[in-house]
C-alpha positions as CSV (number, residue, x, y, z in Angstrom):
1,M,0.9,12.0,-7.0
2,H,-0.7,14.8,-5.2
3,S,-4.2,16.1,-4.5
4,D,-6.0,18.4,-2.1
5,D,-9.2,18.1,-0.2
6,P,-10.1,21.2,1.9
7,V,-11.8,19.1,4.5
8,L,-9.5,16.1,4.7
9,G,-6.0,17.5,4.1
10,T,-3.5,16.7,1.5
11,I,-2.4,13.5,-0.1
12,R,1.2,13.8,-1.1
13,A,4.4,11.9,-1.7
14,A,6.1,10.8,1.5
15,R,9.2,12.6,2.5
16,Q,12.2,11.3,4.5
17,Q,11.1,13.3,7.6
18,D,7.7,11.5,7.5
19,L,9.4,8.2,8.4
20,P,8.8,8.3,12.2
21,A,5.1,9.3,11.8
22,V,4.4,6.6,9.1
23,E,6.1,4.0,11.2
24,A,4.0,5.0,14.2
25,L,0.8,4.9,12.1
26,L,1.7,1.4,10.8
27,K,2.4,0.1,14.3
28,S,-0.8,1.6,15.6
29,C,-2.6,-0.4,12.8
30,N,-0.6,-3.6,13.5
31,L,1.1,-3.5,10.1
32,P,4.7,-4.5,9.5
33,T,7.4,-1.8,9.1
34,G,10.2,-4.0,7.6
35,G,11.7,-2.3,4.5
36,L,9.7,0.9,5.2
37,A,12.7,3.3,5.1
38,Q,14.1,1.8,1.9
39,H,10.7,2.1,0.1
40,L,9.5,5.4,1.6
41,P,9.9,7.2,-1.8
42,G,7.1,5.0,-3.1
43,Y,4.6,6.0,-0.4
44,L,1.8,8.4,-0.3
45,V,0.7,10.0,3.0
46,L,-2.4,12.0,3.9
47,E,-1.6,15.0,6.1
48,D,-4.2,16.8,8.0
49,A,-3.4,19.7,10.2
50,G,0.3,18.8,10.1
51,Q,-0.3,15.2,11.1
52,I,0.2,12.0,9.0
53,V,-3.2,10.3,9.3
54,A,-3.0,7.8,6.4
55,S,-0.4,6.0,4.3
56,A,-0.2,3.7,1.3
57,G,3.0,2.4,-0.3
58,L,4.0,0.8,-3.6
59,E,7.2,-1.2,-4.0
60,L,8.2,-1.5,-7.7
61,H,9.8,-4.8,-8.8
62,G,10.1,-4.6,-12.5
63,T,6.7,-5.3,-14.1
64,A,5.3,-6.4,-10.7
65,A,4.6,-4.3,-7.6
66,L,3.7,-4.7,-4.0
67,L,1.0,-2.6,-2.4
68,R,1.7,-2.2,1.3
69,S,1.1,-0.2,4.4
70,V,-2.4,0.9,3.5
71,A,-3.2,2.4,6.9
72,V,-5.7,5.1,8.1
73,Q,-5.9,6.5,11.6
74,Q,-9.1,5.2,13.3
75,N,-11.0,8.6,13.4
76,Y,-10.3,9.1,9.7
77,R,-11.7,5.8,8.5
78,N,-14.7,5.2,6.2
79,R,-14.2,8.4,4.2
80,G,-12.7,6.9,1.1
81,L,-9.2,8.0,1.9
82,A,-7.5,4.6,1.5
83,R,-9.3,4.0,-1.8
84,A,-8.2,7.4,-3.1
85,M,-4.6,6.7,-2.2
86,V,-4.6,3.2,-3.7
87,N,-6.2,4.5,-6.9
88,Q,-3.4,7.1,-7.1
89,L,-0.8,4.4,-6.6
90,M,-2.4,2.1,-9.3
91,T,-2.3,5.0,-11.7
92,H,1.4,5.5,-11.0
93,A,2.0,1.7,-11.3
94,R,0.5,1.7,-14.7
95,S,2.6,4.6,-15.8
96,Q,5.7,2.7,-14.7
97,G,4.8,-0.4,-16.8
98,V,3.6,-2.5,-13.9
99,R,1.3,-5.3,-15.0
100,A,0.4,-6.9,-11.7
101,V,0.2,-5.5,-8.2
102,Y,0.3,-7.9,-5.3
103,L,-0.5,-7.5,-1.6
104,L,-0.7,-9.4,1.6
105,T,-3.6,-9.0,4.1
106,T,-4.9,-10.6,7.3
107,T,-7.9,-8.4,7.7
108,A,-8.9,-6.5,4.5
109,Q,-9.5,-9.3,2.0
110,Q,-13.1,-8.2,1.3
111,Y,-12.0,-4.5,0.9
112,F,-9.4,-5.4,-1.7
113,W,-11.8,-7.7,-3.5
114,S,-14.1,-4.6,-3.8
115,M,-11.2,-2.9,-5.6
116,G,-10.7,-5.8,-8.1
117,F,-7.9,-7.8,-6.4
118,E,-8.2,-11.6,-6.4
119,T,-6.8,-14.1,-4.0
120,L,-4.0,-16.5,-5.1
121,P,-1.6,-19.0,-3.5
122,R,1.5,-17.3,-2.0
123,E,3.6,-19.5,-4.3
124,A,2.0,-17.8,-7.3
125,V,3.3,-14.3,-6.3
126,D,5.9,-12.9,-8.6
127,P,9.3,-14.0,-7.3
128,A,10.7,-10.5,-7.3
129,V,7.8,-9.4,-5.1
130,A,8.1,-12.5,-2.9
131,T,11.6,-11.5,-1.9
132,S,10.5,-8.2,-0.3
133,A,10.8,-7.5,3.4
134,E,7.0,-7.3,3.6
135,F,6.7,-11.0,2.7
136,G,9.4,-12.0,5.2
137,D,7.4,-10.1,7.9
138,N,4.1,-11.8,7.0
139,C,4.9,-15.5,7.3
140,C,1.9,-16.6,9.4
141,A,-0.7,-18.9,7.9
142,T,-3.5,-16.4,8.1
143,V,-2.0,-14.0,5.6
144,V,-3.8,-14.0,2.3
145,A,-2.0,-13.0,-1.0
146,M,-3.9,-11.1,-3.5
147,R,-3.2,-9.7,-7.0
148,L,-4.6,-7.0,-9.3
149,A,-3.8,-7.4,-13.0
150,L,-3.2,-4.0,-14.6
151,G,-3.1,-5.1,-18.1
152,G,-1.1,-7.5,-20.4
153,R,-0.2,-11.1,-19.4
154,R,-0.2,-12.1,-15.8
């Protein structure tokens, strides 16, 4: 899970020393940080000039996964960075036998629709994913659950 773009920096796997920077990025984007340290090995970050400017994480739960923490620093948005990171994570998920990827969002429903995700009732989320810290942190009524089927039965 690694690629280079000479203009925009490097997408790479997150390292333990990235934790404070990823946490700060998520907080600046009003995204939850619960469970971040535990699942950091499943994250990608985009580093530009030594600074973490974007992140996206994938929590694996058997044949289901949770996409979380898709965040891009304000001045790096609208360049396709989040989409590139999510696409890398979906490729990784498929290679791990994941059949469905879930997410929660309050503001990016249209964006994730454009990537093939569909909305669904929170009760329909795979129980293994529903027990993650991300779900506990996102209990408000405005949170929308979404799913992307990667193949096989849902």
